[in-house]
RODOPA-489390 format. One record per residue (C-alpha): residue number from 1; residue in three letters; x negated, y, z negated. Coordinates in pm, 1 decimal. Last residue first. Example, Ala and Ser with C-alpha at 12.3 -4.5 7.8 and 13.67 -1.06 7.14 Angstrom:
<sites>
{site 2 'SER' {-1367.0 -106.0 -714.0}}
{site 1 'ALA' {-1230.0 -450.0 -780.0}}
</sites>
This chain:
<sites>
{site 105 'VAL' {386.2 6849.7 -471.3}}
{site 104 'PRO' {444.6 7208.5 -368.8}}
{site 103 'GLN' {654.2 7474.1 -547.8}}
{site 102 'ARG' {734.8 7747.8 -297.5}}
{site 101 'ARG' {625.3 8107.9 -320.7}}
{site 100 'GLY' {430.4 8094.7 1.6}}
{site 99 'GLY' {187.2 7819.2 89.7}}
{site 98 'PHE' {103.2 7451.8 89.8}}
{site 97 'THR' {-106.8 7219.8 300.0}}
{site 96 'ALA' {-191.3 6857.8 225.1}}
{site 95 'ASN' {-552.0 6763.1 297.8}}
{site 94 'THR' {-484.0 6422.9 141.9}}
{site 93 'ASN' {-202.4 6386.1 -109.8}}
{site 92 'ILE' {-147.5 6026.1 -220.3}}
{site 91 'VAL' {183.7 5955.5 -391.6}}
{site 90 'ASP' {237.5 5639.0 -590.2}}
{site 89 'GLY' {524.2 5426.4 -706.0}}
{site 88 'SER' {792.3 5417.8 -969.2}}
{site 87 'GLY' {1166.1 5396.6 -1006.5}}
{site 86 'LEU' {1298.0 5752.2 -971.5}}
{site 85 'LEU' {1028.1 5853.9 -724.9}}
{site 84 'ASP' {1090.3 6228.9 -719.4}}
{site 83 'VAL' {861.1 6406.8 -475.2}}
{site 82 'GLY' {863.9 6788.9 -455.7}}
{site 81 'ILE' {1074.2 6843.2 -768.6}}
{site 80 'SER' {1293.4 7156.2 -799.3}}
{site 79 'ASN' {1269.1 7534.9 -801.7}}
{site 78 'ASN' {1232.2 7552.1 -423.1}}
{site 77 'ALA' {1096.8 7212.3 -327.1}}
{site 76 'TYR' {811.0 7195.7 -81.7}}
{site 75 'ILE' {642.9 6897.9 80.3}}
{site 74 'GLY' {365.2 6978.7 325.3}}
{site 73 'GLY' {163.9 6752.8 554.6}}
{site 72 'THR' {-111.3 6503.8 474.2}}
{site 71 'ASN' {111.3 6302.1 243.7}}
{site 70 'THR' {78.4 5929.5 178.2}}
{site 69 'LEU' {383.5 5779.9 7.2}}
{site 68 'SER' {415.3 5442.7 -167.7}}
{site 67 'TYR' {747.3 5333.3 -312.9}}
{site 66 'VAL' {849.9 5099.6 -594.8}}
{site 65 'ASN' {1222.5 5030.7 -579.2}}
{site 64 'ASN' {1525.3 5010.4 -808.7}}
{site 63 'LEU' {1548.1 5375.7 -913.3}}
{site 62 'ASN' {1576.6 5532.4 -569.8}}
{site 61 'GLY' {1303.7 5732.1 -394.2}}
{site 60 'VAL' {1370.3 6103.0 -344.1}}
{site 59 'ILE' {1178.1 6350.4 -127.6}}
{site 58 'GLY' {1191.1 6733.0 -135.4}}
{site 57 'ASP' {1414.7 6771.5 -439.8}}
{site 56 'GLY' {1714.0 7004.0 -440.8}}
{site 55 'THR' {1790.8 7327.9 -261.8}}
{site 54 'ALA' {1683.8 7490.2 66.8}}
{site 53 'PRO' {1504.6 7166.7 157.0}}
{site 52 'GLU' {1143.1 7188.4 272.9}}
{site 51 'ILE' {976.0 6888.2 432.5}}
{site 50 'VAL' {699.5 7011.6 658.9}}
{site 49 'THR' {499.7 6805.6 909.5}}
{site 48 'GLY' {178.5 6968.5 1035.4}}
{site 47 'ALA' {-41.3 6684.2 911.3}}
{site 46 'ALA' {157.7 6360.7 905.5}}
{site 45 'ILE' {389.1 6247.8 627.9}}
{site 44 'SER' {368.3 5881.1 537.2}}
{site 43 'PHE' {589.2 5605.1 401.4}}
{site 42 'PRO' {498.0 5255.8 281.3}}
{site 41 'ASN' {762.0 5102.9 272.9}}
{site 40 'ASN' {1009.2 5037.6 555.5}}
{site 39 'GLY' {1188.8 4749.2 381.5}}
{site 38 'ILE' {1183.8 4947.2 56.1}}
{site 37 'GLY' {1427.2 5197.5 199.3}}
{site 36 'GLY' {1490.7 5211.7 573.3}}
{site 35 'ASN' {1486.5 5588.9 603.0}}
{site 34 'ASP' {1815.0 5650.4 419.9}}
{site 33 'SER' {1672.0 5476.8 107.6}}
{site 32 'LEU' {1371.6 5710.3 129.4}}
{site 31 'TYR' {1605.4 6005.2 73.2}}
{site 30 'VAL' {1469.7 6320.5 239.2}}
{site 29 'THR' {1621.4 6638.9 92.3}}
{site 28 'SER' {1711.4 6893.6 359.9}}
{site 27 'SER' {1516.1 7117.8 598.3}}
{site 26 'SER' {1327.9 6821.1 741.9}}
{site 25 'ASN' {1022.0 6767.0 955.9}}
{site 24 'THR' {944.4 6398.3 1017.3}}
{site 23 'LEU' {873.5 6096.5 796.6}}
{site 22 'VAL' {642.4 5830.6 938.2}}
{site 21 'THR' {720.2 5475.5 829.2}}
{site 20 'GLN' {391.5 5297.7 775.8}}
{site 19 'ALA' {322.1 4959.3 926.8}}
{site 18 'ALA' {254.9 4684.7 675.9}}
{site 17 'ALA' {-49.6 4463.1 713.0}}
{site 16 'PRO' {27.6 4093.2 671.0}}
{site 15 'ARG' {-44.9 3951.5 326.5}}
{site 14 'ALA' {-382.7 3785.6 297.7}}
{site 13 'LEU' {-398.4 3406.3 285.1}}
{site 12 'VAL' {-538.7 3243.9 -25.1}}
{site 11 'ILE' {-740.4 2926.6 15.4}}
{site 10 'GLY' {-813.3 2737.9 -305.6}}
{site 9 'VAL' {-861.8 2392.6 -153.6}}
{site 8 'SER' {-557.4 2231.8 -312.8}}
{site 7 'VAL' {-550.4 1855.1 -264.4}}
{site 6 'ALA' {-243.4 1652.4 -181.9}}
{site 5 'ALA' {-263.5 1277.3 -220.7}}
{site 4 'GLN' {-117.3 985.9 -26.2}}
{site 3 'VAL' {-148.8 629.0 -147.4}}
{site 2 'ALA' {-143.4 342.5 102.5}}
{site 1 'MET' {0.0 0.0 0.0}}
</sites>
């Protein structure tokens, strides 16, 4: 009678690279859940892109998800929060531009 055995060789495969979802100019609050939510994570804002709502937060991530946002553009919130990740996550600002009397990230 033949005996079969399974042997673990300790190989770990890397996760596939995730494409970033690029957010575009906006004059209203950007809700990450409306831009594909966690399925389109991570998010990025390119240089020259401006997110500046007249009122309210600049970008909002919902409570149940962990988001990642890379910003090389500008996020402004007049008397509010630039990026409000209600759950958790990280924001990386690289060469982000700001100006005027607005409150940047």
